[in-house]
N, C-alpha and C positions, 0 to 999 in steps of 0.2 A: 603221116599227115603233118604237113608242115606250119600248123598253127595249133594254139591252144587258148581255151577261154580262161580269163584271169579274174580273180575277185576284184571288185571295184566298190568304192564308197557310194556310188550312185545306183539307182535301180534300173540303170540301162545295162547293156552287155558289152563288155571290153574283151578284146581279143589281141594276141601277139602272133604275127605271123612272120615267116622268114623264108629266105630262099638264096641260093648261090648267085642269083642274077636278078635284076629289077623283074624281069619277065616272070620268074618263079614266084618271087615276092607278090606281085600283083594278082597272079592266078591263085596263090594260097589265101590272099585276103578276100578274094570273090568266093572261093570256097568256104571260109570261115563266115562270110555274111550269108550265104546261101543255107549254110549249116545251122544257122540260128532259126531259119524259117521252117526247115523240114529236117526230121530227124536222121534220115538216112540218105546221104548225097547219092548213093549206089542206086537208088529207086529211081532216079530221074533218067528218063530216056532222052536221047539226043535228037527228037523228032523235029524241033523247030530251031531255026538259026536266026541270030540277031547280030548284025555288025555294029560295033559301037566304036566311037572315036572321040577323045576328048583332049583338051589342051589346058595347060596351065604354067604358071611361072616358077612353082616349086614343086617338088617331089611329093610333099604331103598333101598339097592341094590337088595334084594330079590324081593320086590315089582316091581322094576324097570324091573327086568328080567321076571317076570310074564306078566306084561303089555307089554313088548316086544313081547312076545309069541303072544298075541292077535293081535297086529299090523302086525306080521309076517304071521299068518294065514289069515288075511284079505288080505294081500299083495299077497300070493301065492296061496291061494284056494277061495278068494272071500268070506270068512265066516265072518258072524257077529255073535258073541258068547256071551253068557251069562253064569254064573256059575250054575251048578246043584249040586256040591260038592265041597267044599274046605277044605284042611287041612294043616295047617302051623305049622312045627315043629321048634320051636324056642329054644329048651333046649339042643341042641347039636351042634357042629360045622362039616360041615357047616350046615347053617339053610336051611331048605327044604320047598317048597310049591308044593302041588300036587293039581290039579284041574282037575275036569270033567266039560268040556264046552259044552254045547249044543247051537245049533243054525241052521242057514241056510244060503244058498249060498245068495248074495245080488240078489235081484230081483226088478230091477227098476220100475216095474209095481205096486209093493205092498210096498216097502220100499221108505218112503222119506228120502233120503240121504242127509245129512248136509255137514260137513268138512271131508276131507281126512286126517286122521292122518298118518303123516310120521314116528314119532318117539316119543319116551318117552325121556325127557331130564333131565340131572342132575340138571338144574337150579331150586334152591329152594326146591329140594326134601327132603322130611322128612318124617319119621314115629316116633310117639312118644306116649307114654301113659300119659294121664292128667286125674288124679282122676280115675274114673271107666271106662273111654273110650280110646280107641286107636284112634288116629288121623293120617291122611297123607295129605300131599300137594304135588301135582304132577302137573308139565307143561308138556303139549304134544305139539310137533311141527305139525302144520297144514299147 
């Protein structure tokens, strides 16, 4: 699992995600976000598909916008989603992220729900490359 939840001084949830590419990093961050909402990511069946595309001028804002879409789809359609395909284009402006997300509607009989993520915050948000890995730090408002 290429993410971990970290202790923070706020009442929100902060995670550190990593990957060998931006695609892997962004996919791990989506799993970390969904993992705050449901206890077992493996319990999600890939019965519904949503295609998401976002743009931004910086990598941290690109990740923020992508995660905001995951939260938006949870709020508007009661969907819990994971990445099937991820493509981050960072060699031109604006930067772009395209994701094929798969999952299902919240089913309280099958899904052990945890926290309700309300928003992705700017608090401590960062995306950076360290040696061979991309790292992100994200705080979610719950």
